C-alpha positions in Angstrom: 219.8 52.2 180.2 217.0 51.7 182.6 216.1 54.7 184.5 213.3 54.9 187.3 211.3 58.0 187.0 209.5 59.5 190.2 208.0 62.8 191.1 205.7 64.5 193.7 206.6 61.9 196.5 205.1 64.3 199.3 206.4 62.6 202.3 205.0 59.3 201.4 207.4 57.1 203.0 205.2 53.8 202.4 204.7 54.5 198.6 208.1 55.6 198.0 209.8 52.3 199.4 207.0 50.1 197.3 208.4 52.0 194.2 211.9 51.7 195.0 211.5 47.7 195.4 209.8 47.8 192.3 212.5 49.6 190.6 215.0 47.1 192.3 213.0 44.2 190.9 213.1 45.7 187.2 216.7 46.2 187.4 216.9 50.0 187.3 220.6 51.5 187.0 219.4 55.2 187.6 216.8 57.1 189.2 215.5 60.5 188.5 213.1 62.7 190.7 211.5 65.8 189.1 210.6 67.2 192.6 208.3 67.7 195.7 210.2 65.1 198.0 208.2 66.9 200.7 204.8 68.1 201.6 201.4 67.0 202.2 202.5 63.5 203.7 203.3 62.5 207.3 206.8 61.3 207.0 208.9 64.4 206.1 212.4 63.4 207.6 212.5 59.8 206.9 211.5 60.6 203.4 214.2 62.9 202.6 216.6 60.7 204.4 215.4 57.7 202.1 215.9 60.0 199.2 219.5 61.0 200.6 220.4 57.6 201.0 219.8 56.4 197.1 223.1 55.4 195.7 221.6 55.5 192.0 219.7 58.6 192.2 221.4 60.8 189.5 219.1 63.7 189.6 216.8 65.3 191.9 215.2 69.0 191.7 213.5 71.6 193.8 209.7 71.4 193.5 207.1 74.1 194.9 207.1 72.4 198.3 210.7 72.5 198.4 210.6 76.1 197.6 208.3 77.0 200.7 211.1 75.6 202.8 214.0 77.3 200.8 212.7 80.3 199.6 209.4 81.7 201.0 205.6 80.6 201.7 204.4 83.7 200.2 201.5 82.2 198.4 198.6 84.0 197.9 196.3 81.0 197.6 197.7 79.1 200.8 195.1 78.9 203.6 196.7 79.4 207.2 195.8 75.6 207.8 198.3 75.2 204.7 200.6 77.4 206.1 200.5 75.7 209.7 201.0 72.4 208.0 204.2 73.5 206.3 205.7 74.7 209.6 204.8 71.5 211.5 206.6 69.6 208.2 209.6 71.9 208.2 209.8 71.4 212.1 210.6 67.8 211.6 213.4 68.0 209.1 217.1 67.8 210.6 219.7 70.2 209.2 220.9 67.4 207.2 217.8 67.1 205.2 217.0 71.0 205.1 220.6 71.3 203.4 220.0 68.4 201.2 216.7 70.1 199.7 218.4 73.4 199.7 221.2 72.0 197.6 218.8 70.8 194.9 218.4 73.1 191.9 215.5 74.1 190.1 216.4 72.5 186.8 219.0 70.1 185.7 220.2 69.3 181.9 222.2 66.2 181.5 223.0 63.7 178.5 222.5 60.1 178.7 223.2 57.7 176.0 223.6 60.6 173.7 220.1 61.9 174.6 219.9 65.3 175.9 217.4 65.6 178.9 216.3 68.5 180.9 214.5 67.9 184.6 212.4 70.3 186.4 209.7 70.2 188.4 207.1 72.4 186.1 208.1 74.7 183.1 209.8 77.8 184.6 210.0 81.4 183.9 211.9 84.3 184.8 209.7 84.9 188.1 208.6 81.4 188.9 206.4 78.4 187.3 204.6 79.1 184.3 200.6 79.2 184.1 199.5 75.5 185.5 197.9 73.3 182.5 196.0 70.5 183.9 196.2 67.2 181.9 198.4 69.4 179.1 198.2 68.3 175.5 200.9 68.3 173.0 200.3 72.2 172.2 200.4 73.0 175.8 203.7 71.3 176.4 205.3 72.6 173.2 204.5 76.5 174.4 205.7 75.6 178.2 208.9 74.2 177.0 209.2 75.9 173.6 212.7 77.3 174.7 214.3 74.2 176.3 216.7 72.4 174.0 216.8 68.8 174.9 215.3 65.4 173.5 213.8 64.6 176.7 211.8 66.5 179.1 210.8 65.1 182.6 208.6 67.2 184.8 205.8 67.0 187.7 203.5 68.9 189.5 200.4 67.9 187.7 200.0 64.6 189.5 198.7 62.9 186.4 200.8 60.7 184.3 201.8 62.4 181.0 203.6 60.7 178.0 203.8 62.8 174.8 206.3 62.0 171.8 206.3 64.9 169.2 209.6 66.6 168.2 210.5 66.2 171.7 209.6 63.5 174.5 207.5 65.0 177.2 207.3 62.7 180.6 205.4 63.4 183.7 205.5 59.8 185.7 202.8 61.4 188.1 202.6 61.5 191.6 204.0 58.7 193.7 202.7 59.9 197.0 199.3 61.1 196.3 197.0 58.6 195.1 193.8 60.4 194.8 190.8 58.7 193.7 193.2 55.8 192.8 193.5 55.5 196.9 196.3 52.7 196.8 198.4 53.5 193.8 201.6 54.8 193.4 202.7 56.3 190.2 206.1 55.9 188.4 207.8 55.4 185.2 210.2 53.5 183.5 212.6 55.2 180.8 214.8 53.1 178.7 217.3 54.8 176.7 219.2 52.9 173.8 218.8 53.2 170.0 215.4 54.6 170.7 213.6 56.2 173.5 210.9 53.7 175.3 208.6 54.4 178.2 206.3 52.8 180.5 204.1 54.0 183.0 204.0 52.2 186.2 200.9 51.9 188.5 202.1 50.1 191.7 199.6 49.0 194.5 200.9 49.7 197.9 199.4 50.0 201.6 197.8 53.4 201.7 196.3 52.6 205.2 199.6 52.9 206.6 200.3 56.3 205.4 196.9 57.2 206.7 197.3 56.1 209.9 200.2 57.8 210.4 198.4 60.8 209.5 196.0 60.3 212.3 198.8 59.7 214.4 200.5 62.8 213.6 197.3 64.6 213.7 199.0 67.6 211.9 197.0 70.9 210.7 194.9 70.7 207.2 194.9 66.7 207.8 191.4 66.4 206.8 191.9 68.8 204.0 194.8 66.4 202.4 193.3 63.1 203.0 190.0 64.3 200.9 192.1 65.9 198.1 195.1 64.1 198.0 194.2 60.6 199.1 190.6 60.5 198.0 188.6 60.1 201.0 
């Protein structure tokens, strides 16, 4: 079975559409999303509606940006401009989109082809996410997910791509919607399950100018910081 993996879409509809086209060409049978559908980018409603319409999306979970909508924006590290951005973004979401995002769980266990799979946005504790590890190594990953009984762990949050095989397989397909210094690259991955587990990181070019033009058109709060930190400008 061939499964397309995505995470950290961040309201980048242009990149999402390009990746979904690639998944179709590669004949993916299913899609898994490990959170942060919303946040940062300029297409909140359109992005959520695109996800709602995917017939082969078998799992999506909430990320921290969904939590800002469904739980709380009480984050000590959040600036006033960031908070204003999230309020702008949330105001663009329809009731259907809000209800959809609220319906998503923080984590999901599933079984495919005899493999146990765990999907979350990041490693969870009783009070939220565990301490963030940038570019985690195998020891970091085993500590973060030590209590997870699964063959494959799929996550996001760190926008970098991670693929580590040990006693478990750890996969982060990387941020689809925030190219950073790569500027015009959407990250994703292809997981194939048969008698063995195989995985391929994808780096897919797309028209990032279209997304940046939309940011300028919307002229929303924190746009300059967003372009600098998440679009490499």
